[in-house]
C-alpha positions, 0 to 999 in steps of 0.5 A: 621421199614424195614432194612435200606439197603432194603429201596426201595426194596419192589417190588423185595423182593415181586417178590422173595417171590412169588417163595418161597411161591409157594414152600411152597403152591404147592411144586414147585421149581424155580430160582431167580437171583438177579443182580446188581453192588456191594453195590446195596443191593443184599446181604441184599435182600438175607438175608431178603428173607432167614429170611422171608422164615424161618418164613413160614417153608421153610428151608434156607441155605445162603452162599457167594462165595469168590474170594479167594476160587475159586480153592476149587471145589464146596466149596459154594454149599457144604458149603450150605448143612451144613449152618444155624440152620437146616442143609440140610444134616446129618454129615454122608451125608456131609462126603460122599459128601466131600470125592468125592470133586475132582470127579464132577460127583460123587459130583453131584450124592451125592449132588442131592441125599442129596437135594432130601432127604431134599426137601422130608421133606419140601421146601428148599431155597439155597441162594448163594451170589456173584455167580460171584466168583463161582468156575468152579465145583460149576457152573457145579454142579448148572447147572446140579442140576437145571435139575436133581431136577426139580419139587422138592420144591427147590428154588435157590436164586443167587446173582451176579454182572453180568447176571449169564449166565455163571453159569445158562446156559439154565434154565429148570425151572421157572426163576425170574430175579431181576435186582436191579436198583439205588435207587431214591432220595426219598429212599436215603432221607429215608435211611438218616432219618434212619441213622441220626434220622431226615430228611436230609437237602438240603446240605446232599441231595446234598452229597447223590447225589454222591452215584448214588443211591447205598445204600452202598455208600450212607451210607458211605457218611452219616457216613463220614458226621457224623464223620466230625460233631463229630470231629468238622471238616468242611463238604467236597465234598464226595470223590470217594469211593476208595479214601475215604476208603484209607483216612480212612485206613491211619488215623488208628493207625499202629496196627489197619491198619495192622489188617484191612489189614489182614482181607481184604486180607483174604477175608473171615471170620477170628477168632479174635485171628487168625487175631491178630496173623497174624497181628503180634499184641501181646496180651494185651491192645495194641491188644484190642486197635487195635481191637477197632480202626479197628472196629470203622473205619467201615472197618471191622465188627464182624459176628459170632465171626469172623472178616469180611470186611464190604462189598466186595467193602470195601475189594477191596478198602482196598486192593487197598489202601495198598502197593502192597508189603504189599498185597503180603506179607500178601497173602504169610503169609496166603499161609504158614499158610494154607500149614502148616495146610495141606490145599494146595487148600486154600493156592493156591489162596494166593500163586497165589496172592503172587507169584513173579518171583523166589518165590519157596515157592509159586511155590511149593504150586501152583503145589501141588494144581494143582495136586490135581485139575487136575481131578476135575477142569482141567482149574483151574489146568492148570492155576495153573501149568502154573503159578507155572512154570513161577514163578521159575527161571531156575537157581533155584534148584527146577526149573526142578522138578516143570517143570516136574510136571507142564508138567504132569498136563498140559498133564492130563488137555489137555492143549497142547499148554502150555504143549509144551511150558513147554517141550520146556523150559525144553529141552533148558536146557537138554543135555541128550538124554534120559531125552529129550526123556522122556520129549518129550514123555510126550509132545506127550501124551499132543498133542495126547489128544489135537488132535494135531497129526501133531505137535506130529509127527514133534517133535517125529520123529527127536528125534528117529534119535539119536543113544543115546536112551535107548531101553525103551525111544526109544520104547516109542517114537516109540509108540508115533509116531505110535499112531500119525500115526493112525490119520495122514496117510493112514490106512494100513500104520498106522496099519503097523507102529503100529504093528512094534511099538508093536514089539519094545515095547515088546522087550524093556520090557517097560510097558509104551511103550507097553501100547502106542503101544497097543493103537496105534494098537487098534486105527489103527484097528478101523480106518480100520474098523477091530473092532474084532482086535481093541477089542482084542488090547483094551482088552489087553491094559486094562489088562496091564494098567488098565481101561484107555481105557475101553471106547474104548473096549466098543465102539469096542463091539458096533461096532460088535453088542455086545450091551448087553456086552457093556452095562454090562461093562458100568453098571459095570463102573457106579456102580464102579465110585469110582475106575474108573479114573476120566479122562476117565469118559467123554469117558464112558459117550460118550460110553453110549451116543452112546449106546443109539443112536445106539439102537434107544433111541433118547431121552436118547441119546439127554439127554446124549449128553447134559450132555456130552457137559456140562461135556466136557466143564467143564473138557476141553475134546473137543473130547467128546464135539464134539461127543456130538454135532454129536449126537445132530445133528444126532437126530435133523436130524432124527426128521427133525429139520434142524434148530436145527441141523444147530445151533449145527453144527455152535457151533461145528465148534468153539468148538474143538481145534484139527487137522482137521484129528481129528475134521472134519470127524464126522462133515463132515458127519453131514454137508453133511447130513444136506445139503441133508436134506435141499434139497441141494444135490449138496452141500451134494455130494461136502462135502461128496465126499472127505470123501467117496472116501478116506475112504479105505485109510483113518485114520478115521473110520467115513465113515465106520459106517454102519448107515452112509453108508445108508445115503451116498447111499441115497444122491448119489441116490437122486443126481443121482451120479453113481460114488459116489454110486459105491464107497459107495457100495464098502466101505460097502462091504469092511467093511463087509469083515473086520467084518465077522458075524456082521449083521449090516455090512454084512446086509448093504453091501447086502442091498446097493448092492441089491439097486444098482443092483435092485436085489430083492434076494439080498435085501431079504437076506439083510433084513434077515441079518439086522433083526438080528441086535440089531440096530433099524435103521438097521432093519428098513432100511432092511425092508424098502428097501425090502418092497418097492421093493416088492411093485414095483414087485406087492407083496402088502401084503408082501411089506406092512407087511415089511413097517409096521415093518420099520414104527414101528422101525422108530417110536420107535427111533423117526426117523420122517423123515424116518417114514413119508416117509414110511407112504407116500409110504404105503398110495400111495399103498392104505394102512391106519393104525390107528397108523398113526393117533396117531402120526399125531394128537398128541397135543402139550400139555396135557397127550396125548402129552407125549411120551411113555417114558415120560408117564412112567417117569410121572407115577413113579414120581407121585407115589413117586419115586425119579429120582434115583429110577425111573432110576433104575426101567426103566433101564435108566440114572438119566439124562434121567429121568430128561430130560423126566421130563422136557418135562412132566412138560412143556407139562402138564403145571405144576411146581412141582411133587406134582402137578403131583401127585395131578393131577393123583390122581384126575383123571385129566390125562388119564393114558392109556399106549400106 
């Protein structure tokens, strides 16, 4: 006989099993999402699918998310690895995963490696129930792993009360969405027959209608009828579920009622002795009687020798039925028990539920958990820190300490508004000028990270007017103001203020002030396009304060064309993640993304940008998310995909909560480029003119990038705007003068001046200099412009040779718009090339549709490489391999690595390299 809760679920069961069987037969993976309201049968379905999977040699792991454990980063996914009779990972692997619990990027890496190893031994099914309760880190891990482990025989079976969109995001693999509907009357009657042992009569059928097709509620109705019959009580119209649970709870003896309350408030499995202890039930027959009565009520049950609520709905109803004061007291009891065991993260959700104004004990638990979570899950950490501060009263002795600790967490998690609110509350109770200055410095750091420089200046400037500051505090505030000035005033004035702040900091001898001032000097130099000076400042800063500005140092190396050295630092940081502060990992990912983009690796840049965008959202880093969208827009525009670019741009407008000085310059460049790509030149010039005309005195380095200068010139030339063109040329020459010996800057200046004057000699020199640039787009622009000029002068052979070089560079970086324009110019000159046919006739599907990078990945994966070993072989990131593999699977219409290998072995795929 089919399990009772699965009555009427044969069709959704079969849909789920089809995916599981495919993993066994074809080595393919997939995602099965089961959704529906509480009590509809999701948990029973997951349990039965896992049972069936085990019978066909698919290793299952079943775990349940818990609202109480939402601040435990990655708990459901990590627990799944050791769940079941056949754990998916060894104890050693589990220990290695657990030790990076607070580092989401490393956590993903280690879980991915462990699951790859497990899937290599046979198909794996990971079932996660109640995904709506998943913590933010688990959500990030699951979304990342879906792409990373594509093509492996790994199935994700997820159950949720909602549509799962927040957890899944865009699904890169097969998705089977099963929405469980209410059971029809015939199936409810079958459940009644299973439960009662006979067909239900008309009276029972009418009672069952109150369940609205929910199997859990139907069973509860039947149990109530059975209890009434056993006691000789008259049948009554079924109560609303919550009222029925409350009545059942009230009817229990006090000891049993306390035990049920403890289990419900705990929210997860609790050993019998521990439950009885927390319920304050002494040993002996009284304890046994309480346990027996509680179990007989059907409100709790025994599972794996532990007490658990019978169902989530029952747990919620019991908690709602208990007096609020009782629930808070029980949460407080759990919080103290976890804290005594050294488990601050487990104590935190209970402390959060128990906290009332003035509850110092709960506040201390909350702030301790917030400090632990600040790197792993900034949004959760910020929430806990804010609540901790609100919980303590100013007159309590612990208030000031909790306030400063909360301010530090809010600064680290870039919660600028809350940080300022906490700082203001503390300052209202502080009379000492130097203590106030220290608080303002912490608030200033939060405002800087949040991109709110105008507010930073408004707060710090009045503090500096007091005469009571010590040299150290004064130097910190001066440096903070100088740092803000690099984003809010003219570039030269910002540079002067930063230099003055550095002098003050060095005299004071305060390391914090020195570090802030060095950062200001580096930012100011970069904004003015003095990248050698910026590099020196950021290097000195790293030697003084550690690797927190490593990404800025790498970016400075990129600006001066030292991409080999930049990659060396990136590789060193990647290999040493464990010793790199987690807070800067998004910036390092951003630096690697720009490395890919600038070197013309569009696929790699796109993959890195998507990862960075997800990471920026997870860690609350809006600036990195903005950079990711800028790269996604730029890649789309290079490919001629204006629709995708417009979608990303609209997304960017709502993403970053920062001042316009921080948020707008990069997006303004993209907005102007997009308008020009859509043939709206007047709008493009209107958008870009303020940015370009203010570039010399700007506090932003965006208009001084060599790659954008060529785009600006092209837009000005197409719009016949001579004034705009002259300004762009002047900017290019200024940037070149500030970066002597850097080919990308000097070559662009020569190129643009030559184009403006129609000077063939200058264009020749520009092409020669740009040929030394490590950036394909720079080399291509030099060859493209000089080649066209030679064609116009009648030098066809040399001109076509240069255009051939430009075509190759454009093709290599997937700049289809510029490649096709060069091809058109060559065709007009009477040239024909066989390589053009390979690009224009590339099909959408099949081996011929794959790019060279995709083919290389396909060959390595088919040969048995993992994503990690393929990445090492190709010298790219693991995420890049995943991106290429998704394209391979889509173009070859396959779903697994086994299918890819089999097709290769049978010779079904042509493997001639490009």
